[in-house]
TORPA-4810 file (N, C-alpha, C, O; in nm, 3 decimals):
<nodes>
NODE_1_2.963_-2.358_-0.909_2.962_-2.300_-0.775_2.870_-2.383_-0.700_2.768_-2.417_-0.760_M
NODE_2_2.883_-2.421_-0.588_2.821_-2.518_-0.499_2.702_-2.432_-0.462_2.692_-2.310_-0.473_S
NODE_3_2.604_-2.532_-0.409_2.492_-2.440_-0.347_2.485_-2.374_-0.221_2.405_-2.285_-0.195_Q
NODE_4_2.585_-2.427_-0.131_2.631_-2.357_-0.009_2.678_-2.217_-0.049_2.626_-2.110_-0.017_S
NODE_5_2.794_-2.240_-0.133_2.851_-2.062_-0.159_2.767_-1.987_-0.233_2.771_-1.867_-0.205_S
NODE_6_2.678_-2.025_-0.336_2.573_-1.968_-0.395_2.485_-1.877_-0.294_2.476_-1.754_-0.299_H
NODE_7_2.417_-1.973_-0.191_2.351_-1.906_-0.116_2.402_-1.814_-0.024_2.325_-1.724_0.008_S
NODE_8_2.524_-1.816_0.030_2.600_-1.731_0.088_2.601_-1.613_0.050_2.593_-1.516_0.126_G
NODE_9_2.613_-1.608_-0.100_2.660_-1.468_-0.171_2.534_-1.391_-0.182_2.526_-1.270_-0.161_H
NODE_10_2.423_-1.478_-0.220_2.287_-1.429_-0.243_2.241_-1.368_-0.097_2.169_-1.268_-0.099_S
NODE_11_2.277_-1.418_0.017_2.226_-1.372_0.147_2.306_-1.255_0.189_2.259_-1.168_0.264_G
NODE_12_2.443_-1.250_0.136_2.509_-1.119_0.156_2.456_-1.022_0.068_2.466_-0.903_0.100_A
NODE_13_2.396_-1.058_-0.047_2.347_-0.936_-0.144_2.219_-0.871_-0.072_2.205_-0.749_-0.061_G
NODE_14_2.117_-0.979_-0.018_1.996_-0.932_0.058_2.041_-0.845_0.169_1.986_-0.736_0.184_A
NODE_15_2.150_-0.889_0.260_2.201_-0.821_0.351_2.256_-0.654_0.320_2.230_-0.552_0.385_I
NODE_16_2.322_-0.666_0.225_2.359_-0.524_0.188_2.267_-0.419_0.112_2.270_-0.296_0.116_I
NODE_17_2.174_-0.517_0.033_2.044_-0.419_0.012_1.960_-0.361_0.116_1.894_-0.258_0.104_A
NODE_18_1.971_-0.450_0.238_1.873_-0.416_0.347_1.958_-0.294_0.436_1.899_-0.216_0.510_A
NODE_19_2.090_-0.293_0.419_2.186_-0.212_0.464_2.142_-0.086_0.430_2.095_-0.005_0.510_L
NODE_20_2.160_-0.065_0.275_2.158_0.051_0.207_2.006_0.115_0.231_1.992_0.235_0.258_G
NODE_21_1.908_0.036_0.221_1.764_0.081_0.264_1.743_0.138_0.402_1.670_0.234_0.427_A
NODE_22_1.827_0.056_0.506_1.813_0.106_0.636_1.901_0.240_0.649_1.856_0.329_0.721_N
NODE_23_2.006_0.257_0.593_2.071_0.365_0.606_1.975_0.486_0.527_1.953_0.594_0.581_L
NODE_24_1.936_0.460_0.429_1.867_0.584_0.379_1.731_0.626_0.453_1.684_0.739_0.460_G
NODE_25_1.682_0.509_0.506_1.549_0.549_0.622_1.591_0.606_0.735_1.512_0.683_0.791_I
NODE_26_1.710_0.584_0.789_1.769_0.659_0.894_1.787_0.797_0.876_1.753_0.880_0.960_A
NODE_27_1.848_0.826_0.750_1.860_0.954_0.700_1.742_1.039_0.704_1.738_1.149_0.759_V
NODE_28_1.631_0.976_0.636_1.501_1.042_0.642_1.440_1.076_0.789_1.389_1.184_0.821_L
NODE_29_1.456_0.961_0.869_1.395_1.005_1.007_1.470_1.111_1.099_1.417_1.184_1.184_K
NODE_30_1.611_1.103_1.063_1.682_1.201_1.118_1.649_1.349_1.077_1.648_1.442_1.157_F
NODE_31_1.625_1.359_0.959_1.589_1.499_0.897_1.447_1.521_0.943_1.408_1.632_0.979_L
NODE_32_1.377_1.422_0.941_1.230_1.449_1.032_1.240_1.482_1.158_1.151_1.553_1.204_A
NODE_33_1.321_1.448_1.222_1.363_1.496_1.370_1.416_1.650_1.367_1.373_1.737_1.443_F
NODE_34_1.506_1.668_1.276_1.586_1.791_1.270_1.441_1.889_1.235_1.440_2.002_1.284_A
NODE_35_1.365_1.861_1.182_1.269_1.947_1.128_1.155_1.958_1.230_1.105_2.069_1.247_L
NODE_36_1.105_1.846_1.304_0.978_1.853_1.425_1.023_1.845_1.532_0.943_1.879_1.619_T
NODE_37_1.159_1.802_1.582_1.179_1.799_1.718_1.093_1.655_1.785_1.072_1.638_1.905_R
NODE_38_1.061_1.584_1.702_0.965_1.475_1.745_1.048_1.363_1.800_1.125_1.302_1.725_S
NODE_39_1.037_1.327_1.944_1.112_1.241_1.982_1.087_1.086_1.908_1.183_1.009_1.907_S
NODE_40_0.965_1.046_1.850_0.934_0.938_1.801_1.013_0.929_1.673_1.048_0.815_1.640_S
NODE_41_1.053_1.044_1.586_1.145_1.050_1.488_1.268_1.008_1.510_1.328_0.936_1.430_M
NODE_42_1.325_1.055_1.636_1.473_1.032_1.706_1.484_0.899_1.730_1.574_0.822_1.697_L
NODE_43_1.384_0.880_1.791_1.404_0.692_1.836_1.382_0.615_1.713_1.448_0.511_1.712_A
NODE_44_1.304_0.637_1.603_1.291_0.564_1.487_1.421_0.562_1.420_1.471_0.459_1.375_E
NODE_45_1.484_0.695_1.413_1.610_0.726_1.350_1.747_0.640_1.423_1.841_0.599_1.356_G
NODE_46_1.741_0.630_1.508_1.838_0.526_1.632_1.806_0.376_1.592_1.894_0.294_1.567_I
NODE_47_1.671_0.350_1.588_1.654_0.211_1.536_1.682_0.166_1.398_1.701_0.048_1.369_H
NODE_48_1.684_0.279_1.300_1.716_0.237_1.177_1.872_0.210_1.198_1.927_0.112_1.149_S
NODE_49_1.942_0.311_1.279_2.078_0.295_1.279_2.124_0.174_1.332_2.221_0.111_1.292_V
NODE_50_2.051_0.146_1.421_2.056_-0.028_1.484_2.049_-0.108_1.408_2.140_-0.190_1.408_A
NODE_51_1.952_-0.122_1.318_1.943_-0.220_1.210_2.059_-0.242_1.118_2.108_-0.350_1.085_D
NODE_52_2.105_-0.090_1.074_2.220_-0.083_0.997_2.317_-0.154_1.034_2.368_-0.234_0.956_S
NODE_53_2.372_-0.136_1.188_2.449_-0.203_1.275_2.454_-0.371_1.261_2.548_-0.450_1.252_G
NODE_54_2.302_-0.389_1.265_2.270_-0.566_1.255_2.353_-0.605_1.146_2.442_-0.689_1.160_N
NODE_55_2.319_-0.533_1.010_2.333_-0.580_0.883_2.486_-0.576_0.876_2.527_-0.672_0.810_Q
NODE_56_2.590_-0.495_0.925_2.689_-0.494_0.926_2.758_-0.610_1.015_2.849_-0.676_0.965_V
NODE_57_2.721_-0.632_1.130_2.757_-0.750_1.204_2.715_-0.904_1.144_2.774_-1.010_1.165_L
NODE_58_2.609_-0.883_1.071_2.558_-1.016_0.991_2.674_-1.049_0.885_2.731_-1.157_0.872_L
NODE_59_2.691_-0.947_0.821_2.801_-0.941_0.718_2.935_-0.984_0.776_3.004_-1.075_0.730_L
NODE_60_2.964_-0.906_0.884_3.115_-0.982_0.941_3.090_-1.130_1.005_3.190_-1.197_1.027_L
NODE_61_2.992_-1.172_1.028_2.959_-1.309_1.095_2.957_-1.405_0.961_3.011_-1.516_0.963_G
NODE_62_2.905_-1.365_0.869_2.918_-1.431_0.752_3.052_-1.463_0.681_3.084_-1.566_0.623_G
NODE_63_3.118_-1.356_0.697_3.243_-1.383_0.639_3.350_-1.448_0.711_3.429_-1.526_0.658_R
NODE_64_3.350_-1.413_0.849_3.393_-1.496_0.972_3.388_-1.631_0.946_3.490_-1.699_0.945_A
NODE_65_3.242_-1.693_0.917_3.215_-1.816_0.916_3.275_-1.879_0.788_3.284_-2.002_0.789_S
NODE_66_3.300_-1.839_0.724_3.386_-1.913_0.574_3.539_-1.913_0.596_3.618_-1.967_0.518_R
NODE_67_3.570_-1.854_0.700_3.741_-1.900_0.706_3.773_-2.050_0.720_3.700_-2.123_0.787_K
NODE_68_3.886_-2.097_0.655_3.889_-2.245_0.673_3.944_-2.311_0.804_4.009_-2.240_0.880_Q
NODE_69_3.926_-2.419_0.830_3.944_-2.479_0.942_4.091_-2.478_0.977_4.168_-2.492_0.882_A
NODE_70_4.140_-2.466_1.088_4.271_-2.484_1.139_4.300_-2.527_1.251_4.211_-2.584_1.314_D
NODE_71_4.421_-2.515_1.302_4.435_-2.633_1.448_4.371_-2.604_1.553_4.351_-2.688_1.641_E
NODE_72_4.323_-2.462_1.562_4.241_-2.413_1.686_4.114_-2.445_1.659_4.040_-2.465_1.755_E
NODE_73_4.066_-2.457_1.535_3.896_-2.451_1.509_3.919_-2.593_1.407_3.935_-2.569_1.287_H
NODE_74_3.920_-2.697_1.440_3.932_-2.821_1.340_3.797_-2.837_1.250_3.798_-2.892_1.140_P
NODE_75_3.698_-2.790_1.302_3.571_-2.810_1.240_3.550_-2.666_1.168_3.431_-2.646_1.146_F
NODE_76_3.610_-2.592_1.138_3.584_-2.440_1.105_3.526_-2.366_1.163_3.487_-2.400_1.275_G
NODE_77_3.492_-2.227_1.110_3.424_-2.117_1.189_3.278_-2.108_1.146_3.219_-2.000_1.148_Y
NODE_78_3.217_-2.228_1.104_3.090_-2.180_1.077_2.996_-2.113_1.165_2.920_-2.026_1.124_G
NODE_79_2.999_-2.155_1.291_2.921_-2.104_1.401_2.950_-1.967_1.452_2.894_-1.914_1.547_R
NODE_80_3.042_-1.917_1.381_3.066_-1.761_1.410_2.917_-1.684_1.376_2.852_-1.606_1.447_N
NODE_81_2.894_-1.727_1.262_2.758_-1.653_1.184_2.652_-1.636_1.323_2.581_-1.537_1.344_R
NODE_82_2.662_-1.742_1.399_2.521_-1.737_1.528_2.593_-1.670_1.642_2.527_-1.616_1.731_Y
NODE_83_2.711_-1.670_1.645_2.759_-1.554_1.751_2.726_-1.416_1.711_2.672_-1.336_1.788_I
NODE_84_2.764_-1.383_1.571_2.734_-1.258_1.573_2.614_-1.220_1.537_2.596_-1.100_1.513_Y
NODE_85_2.507_-1.311_1.528_2.349_-1.282_1.532_2.325_-1.256_1.681_2.252_-1.165_1.719_A
NODE_86_2.375_-1.320_1.743_2.349_-1.346_1.902_2.350_-1.210_1.946_2.253_-1.152_1.996_F
NODE_87_2.479_-1.158_1.924_2.540_-1.021_1.962_2.471_-0.905_1.922_2.459_-0.800_1.985_I
NODE_88_2.420_-0.937_1.793_2.334_-0.834_1.712_2.192_-0.823_1.808_2.148_-0.712_1.837_V
NODE_89_2.133_-0.934_1.850_2.013_-0.941_1.932_2.013_-0.904_2.064_1.910_-0.884_2.128_S
NODE_90_2.152_-0.891_2.119_2.193_-0.837_2.269_2.189_-0.686_2.255_2.141_-0.616_2.343_I
NODE_91_2.250_-0.629_2.125_2.228_-0.496_2.093_2.143_-0.414_2.072_2.143_-0.295_2.103_I
NODE_92_2.040_-0.497_1.999_1.899_-0.434_1.942_1.834_-0.432_2.087_1.789_-0.324_2.122_I
NODE_93_1.825_-0.535_2.174_1.752_-0.531_2.292_1.792_-0.432_2.419_1.716_-0.376_2.499_F
NODE_94_1.931_-0.429_2.411_1.977_-0.334_2.521_1.964_-0.149_2.449_1.906_-0.062_2.513_A
NODE_95_2.008_-0.132_2.359_1.991_-0.013_2.294_1.860_0.044_2.277_1.839_0.164_2.294_L
NODE_96_1.768_-0.044_2.244_1.614_-0.038_2.203_1.559_0.004_2.349_1.498_0.109_2.367_G
NODE_97_1.584_-0.086_2.448_1.552_-0.059_2.554_1.563_0.053_2.635_1.466_0.111_2.684_G
NODE_98_1.686_0.086_2.650_1.746_0.201_2.723_1.696_0.316_2.654_1.644_0.412_2.711_L
NODE_99_1.710_0.305_2.536_1.634_0.448_2.461_1.481_0.462_2.473_1.426_0.572_2.469_F
NODE_100_1.425_0.365_2.487_1.273_0.355_2.501_1.237_0.424_2.649_1.148_0.508_2.663_A
NODE_101_1.312_0.378_2.743_1.318_0.426_2.863_1.344_0.597_2.896_1.265_0.672_2.954_L
NODE_102_1.442_0.622_2.854_1.493_0.761_2.836_1.357_0.854_2.769_1.294_0.948_2.815_Y
NODE_103_1.348_0.788_2.656_1.210_0.882_2.600_1.105_0.905_2.677_1.050_1.015_2.687_E
NODE_104_1.055_0.757_2.765_0.954_0.766_2.808_0.988_0.867_2.947_0.910_0.961_2.960_G
NODE_105_1.081_0.856_3.035_1.112_0.963_3.121_1.101_1.109_3.053_1.033_1.196_3.106_F
NODE_106_1.157_1.126_2.959_1.138_1.261_2.888_1.004_1.327_2.865_0.966_1.441_2.888_E
NODE_107_0.949_1.231_2.817_0.820_1.272_2.773_0.690_1.289_2.896_0.588_1.358_2.889_K
NODE_108_0.738_1.196_3.012_0.685_1.230_3.113_0.716_1.376_3.193_0.641_1.436_3.270_L
NODE_109_0.836_1.408_3.155_0.876_1.529_3.203_0.845_1.666_3.116_0.842_1.779_3.167_H
NODE_110_0.827_1.643_3.001_0.822_1.756_2.909_0.724_1.707_2.789_0.762_1.710_2.672_D
NODE_111_0.611_1.666_2.821_0.525_1.632_2.717_0.487_1.732_2.595_0.468_1.852_2.614_P
NODE_112_0.479_1.684_2.496_0.453_1.798_2.369_0.436_1.713_2.249_0.484_1.600_2.240_H
NODE_113_0.362_1.776_2.152_0.327_1.720_2.035_0.393_1.805_1.919_0.457_1.907_1.942_G
NODE_114_0.369_1.750_1.780_0.413_1.805_1.697_0.317_1.937_1.661_0.200_1.910_1.636_I
NODE_115_0.355_2.074_1.657_0.279_2.173_1.638_0.316_2.230_1.470_0.224_2.287_1.413_T
NODE_116_0.416_2.218_1.415_0.437_2.249_1.284_0.507_2.127_1.209_0.582_2.059_1.280_E
NODE_117_0.496_2.097_1.102_0.546_1.998_1.000_0.481_1.894_1.027_0.550_1.798_1.060_W
NODE_118_0.331_1.874_1.025_0.299_1.764_1.052_0.302_1.644_0.954_0.288_1.526_0.984_Q
NODE_119_0.323_1.702_0.822_0.332_1.642_0.721_0.474_1.540_0.702_0.487_1.456_0.614_W
NODE_120_0.554_1.566_0.789_0.684_1.534_0.783_0.701_1.369_0.804_0.758_1.287_0.733_V
NODE_121_0.625_1.352_0.934_0.620_1.182_0.948_0.551_1.114_0.826_0.598_1.020_0.763_P
NODE_122_0.455_1.165_0.807_0.383_1.095_0.673_0.474_1.079_0.543_0.462_0.988_0.460_V
NODE_123_0.561_1.179_0.541_0.691_1.171_0.415_0.792_1.076_0.460_0.858_1.015_0.375_A
NODE_124_0.808_1.059_0.569_0.913_0.954_0.629_0.856_0.816_0.596_0.927_0.732_0.539_V
NODE_125_0.711_0.789_0.635_0.654_0.674_0.594_0.660_0.613_0.434_0.696_0.503_0.391_L
NODE_126_0.611_0.725_0.371_0.633_0.720_0.199_0.783_0.680_0.191_0.818_0.572_0.146_V
NODE_127_0.848_0.753_0.227_1.002_0.733_0.214_1.054_0.613_0.201_1.112_0.560_0.106_G
NODE_128_1.018_0.560_0.342_1.031_0.424_0.410_0.990_0.303_0.322_1.059_0.204_0.302_S
NODE_129_0.884_0.324_0.278_0.800_0.212_0.219_0.871_0.214_0.073_0.887_0.109_0.011_I
NODE_130_0.906_0.318_0.029_0.983_0.335_-0.127_1.134_0.263_-0.097_1.171_0.174_-0.173_L
NODE_131_1.193_0.293_-0.016_1.327_0.236_0.027_1.327_0.064_0.045_1.402_-0.016_-0.011_L
NODE_132_1.225_0.038_0.134_1.231_-0.104_0.183_1.181_-0.186_0.041_1.172_-0.309_0.040_E
</nodes>
């Protein structure tokens, strides 16, 4: 097995592991939101889902970049990996920024803290550390 194909497979394995961890963390955060109604837990859950989407797009980009050269792309599809990574960064920036604006306006309109279930965010933090 050549060096480049070996590194591509190990890279995909790391991305798949990160995808599993991020999905698990997202579940923890959404459960915490369901218990506490904490907007920060909702924002964090959405962040973890966005991270999971990133891993999916990176896997798709890696797969697309391995396509053989053809008449339309005589040098191959290797740069597709960068295009997918660029799309990922745009999505993270747009979704994260829009949700942060929404949460900021919502908190200015109706500020409140967690009154019950104060241990839940700590449990999410510990669970996230273990999953990472």
